[in-house]
N, C-alpha and C positions, 0 to 999 in steps of 0.2 A: 183311608177316606174314599168313598165311592164317588166316581165322577158323575155329575149331574148335568153335564153339558148337553144341550139340545142342539140339533143341527142348525136351526136359524140363529141361535146365539153364537155358535161356533163361527158361522160365516160373518155375522154382523159385527163381532168384536175383533175381526182381523183388520187392524188399523194401519199396518204398514202400507206404503204405496211406492210407486216408482219414483216419486219426488223425494222420498226420504230414504230409500234403499241405497245400499252401498254402491258407489260408482267406480269404474276403472281408475279414475284419477285419485281415488282414496285408498287404493290397494298397493302395498309394497310387495315386491317379489324378491326373494333371497335365493341366490344361485350358488351352489357349491362348485367352485372352479376345479376342485380335485376329483370331481366325478363327471365324466363326459356326458352321461345321460342327463344329468342335472343341467348342464350347459345347453344341450340341444333342446330339451323340453322347456327350459326356462325361456329361451329365445323364442320358441314356438308360441308359448303362452303370451308373452309380452306382445308379439305381433298380432295374435288372434284377438286379444282383448284391448289392444290399444293402450297398454300401460305406459305412462310417461317414463322416459329414460331416467329421470331423476329419482324415480321410485324403485329402481333396480339396484340391489345391493349384492356385491360379489364377496364371498367368504371362502375360506379354505378349511375343510374338515377332512383330513386324510383317513383312509382306511374304512370308511362307512361304519363306525361303531354303532351298535344298537342303543347304547346308553352313554350319557355324559355324566361326569361328576358335577357337583355344584360349582366347583371352581371353573371347570371347562365351560360350563354353560354361562356363567357370569361374564366371561370374556366374550363369548359369542353374542350374548344379548347386548352388551355394551357397544359392540361393533355395529350391530344392526340399528340400535337406537340412535347412535351418533350420525348415521347416514340418512335417516328418514326425517322428513319435515313433519311438523305437528298436524298437517292436514291429513296425513295417512292414518286411516282408521282401522286397518286390518293388514295382516302380513301372510303371504303364502310362501312357505319354505318348500323349494322344489327338490325333494329327495325322499327316499323311504326311510333311511336311517341316517342319523340318530332320531329315534322317536320317543325316547325317555330320558329324564334327568332324575337319577335316583329312582324313587317310586312315583315320580310325577310324569304325566304326559308332557312332551316338549311343547305342545301347543298351549297347554294350560300354563306352563312355566313362563313361556314368552309373554303371554297376555297378563297374567296375574302375579308373576314372580315365583321363584322356586320356594316350595313349602317343605322344608326339611322336617318340621314337626310331624307331618303326616306319615313320614317314613318310620317313625318310632312305633307306630301302630297303624298299618294301612287299613285295618278294618274299623278304625274310629271314624266318627262323622267328619265330613270335610268342611272346609271354610266356605261360607256362602259366596256365590258369585254376584257381584253387583249388576251383572248383565242379565240375570235370570228374569225372563218374562218382560224385558225392557222394550220400549217402543221408540227409543231415540238412538242416535249415533253413539258409538262407544265413548268417544271423547266428551259427549254431553252427559253421559251417565257417570263417568268418573274421569277426571283429568288424567291424560296420558294413557288411558286404556286403549289397547289395540287387540282386536281379535286375531286368532292365528289358526292356520290349517296347513296340512302337509299335502303336496301333490306327489304321489308315488312315482318312482323313476326306474323300477326294475325292468320295464319293457318300454322301449321307445314307441312301438306300435300301439300298445295299450294306453300309454300316457297321452299320445296324440288323440286317440279315440275318445278318451275321457274328456279332454279339453274340448273336442268337437261336440260331444254330447252336451256339455255345459253351455256352450254357445248356442246350440240348436234349441235349447230350452227356452230361449227368448222369443221364438217364433210361435206359430199357432199351436196351442195345446189341445191334443185330442181328448176324447172321453177317457177317463182314467179310473183306476181302482186304488183304494188305500186298504191294506190288509193288516189286521191286528190278530195275532194268534196266541191263545192260551194253550200251552203244551202240557205234557205229562211231567215235565221237569219243574215241580212245584216251587222250588226255591228261586227259580228264574222267572217266575210270574209276578214278581213284586210290583210291577207297574201296571198290571192288568186292570186294576180299578180305575186307571186313568185313560183306558182305551176309549176313544169316541164311540158313541152308539152307532149301530148299523143304520144305514139309510143313504139317501141321495142329497147332494148339494147341487141342484140344477145350475145355479149361477156359475159354478166352477166345473161343471160337467164331471163331477167326482162322485163315485159311489163308495161308501165305507162298508167294509166287511169285517165283522167281529166274529172270529171263529175259534172253535175248540178242536184243534188238530195239530199234528206234528209239523206239517209243512204244507205249502201250496204247490201245485204243479200245473204246467200247461196254461198259465195265465199270460195274456199278451198285452195287458194294460196296466202294469205295475208302476205306480207313482210313489207309493209309500209301502214299506214292508217292515213291520216291527214285531219281534218275537222274543222268546226266552229259551235259548238252546245252547248247549256247548258246541254243537255242530249242526248246521242247517242243511238238510238234504234237498235235492231236486232243483237246485239253483239253475242248472243247465237247461231246464225245461221252460224257463221263464223269459219273458221279454220285458225289460225295464224301459220305461219311456225316458226321453231326454229330461234331465233334471231330477230323476228319481232319488229318493232318500231311503236308505235301508240299514238296519242295525239289529244286533241280537244282544240281549242281556246275558252276559256270561263273564267270568272273572277276567279272562286274559285275551279278549278279542283285540285289544290294542297292542298286544305283543306281536307286532306285525309279521316278524320273521320267525316267530316261535312255532312249535308244532304240538303244543299241549292241548290247545283248543283251536277252534276255527278262527283264523285271522280275519279281521275286518277287511283286509285286502280282497278276500273272496267275493265280497259284495261288489266291489268295483270291477273285478274281473268278469263277473256275471252280467254287468251292464248298468249297475247303479252309478249315480254321479257323485254322491257323497255318503259318508258313513262315520261311525264313531265306535270306539272301544276303549277299555281301560287297560293300562299297562302293568298294573300290580293288583294284588287281591283286594277288591273293594268291599267284600261281602255284598249282600244283595240290597243295599239301600237304593231305593228308586231314585233318590236325589243325585246319585252318581252317574245316572244314565239319562238319555233324552226322555223327557216327560211327553208322552204321545199327544195329548190334547194341545199342549202349549206349542209343540213343534208344528203340528198341522195348522193351528190357528195363524201363526205368523207366516208360514209358507204360503198359505192360501191368500193371505193379505198382501203378498207381493214382496216379502223379504227375500233376500238372497239366501243360498244354502248355508253360508257361513253364519249369517245373522240368525236364521231360524234355528240352526243346531245349537249355537251358543246360547240363545235365549231359552232353550229347553232344558239345559242341565243346571241344576241348582248348586251342586258341589262338583265342579269339573276338574279338581286338582289332579286326579289320577287318569284323566281321559285324554285321548288324542283324537282330534278331528281330522278327517282325511277327505280328499276329493277336489272338486272344482268349485271354488268359493263363490263365484259370481252367477252360478246357475240360478235362474229365477223364472220358472215357467208360468207363475201367476202374477208377474209384474205387469202393471198397466201403465 
């Protein structure tokens, strides 16, 4: 289906606001005490964002496994749920691995429950997310629903820089660009019909670029970058603004420590503040990836990064959301 969104409609229908967006007191932070980097970055994040102490959960996951079994995950989830009050609407897990539960992304499994049926055929359609294109708090959409995101911990310096970018996004937002690329990798262009049309949104000082090329380079104003590639080149030539969102439609971007395709971690290393990828072969259903127009609409309306990303994925079972959840450059 071809997107028919016009820029005035895109702006006018962005209904989230600072009054309804996720607040620090509604975020839980989970720290792995068996990983020193998780402890240091978790404490740094809690201080930077003013997370209440009662929202901090300490767990132990030895060995940093990339994938958990359903049984291992059930114990972890039960431990997290038991420690958090009902007011908590989202959870930040401070580690890089584990990032998968069977064929599920760990963030999807924590939010929606582990879906073992998907693993019998990872290319089958996924279960619809109740939070797709929502405008309310998660708990209002579905009782007990909590969004989830990972804060990578491979590097203390990069982790702190990511946290600082997320916090800086709450200050003055400069003129920015949103870049949507149709590439030569045709199978990975399945969400191109949903790219917002090129043009300017003066109220948000944002210019939308809809391009047919393999990559962008030497851009200094990147707030959004969405493309379809197994590997995205020239990231080192770009300057991402605080709060920038960036992702690529490919099979295994969410295999964060794998080397078969470009890991979604590369976006954060390049300067983006949040990203998304799938941990198992999803085939190229657009519903399993962030829908560009929905993502932009909610982000421009003042939603946080975790809310905007979660609202943009219709079938998120196989996905993992990574980055700084409270980034909100358009929050008023």
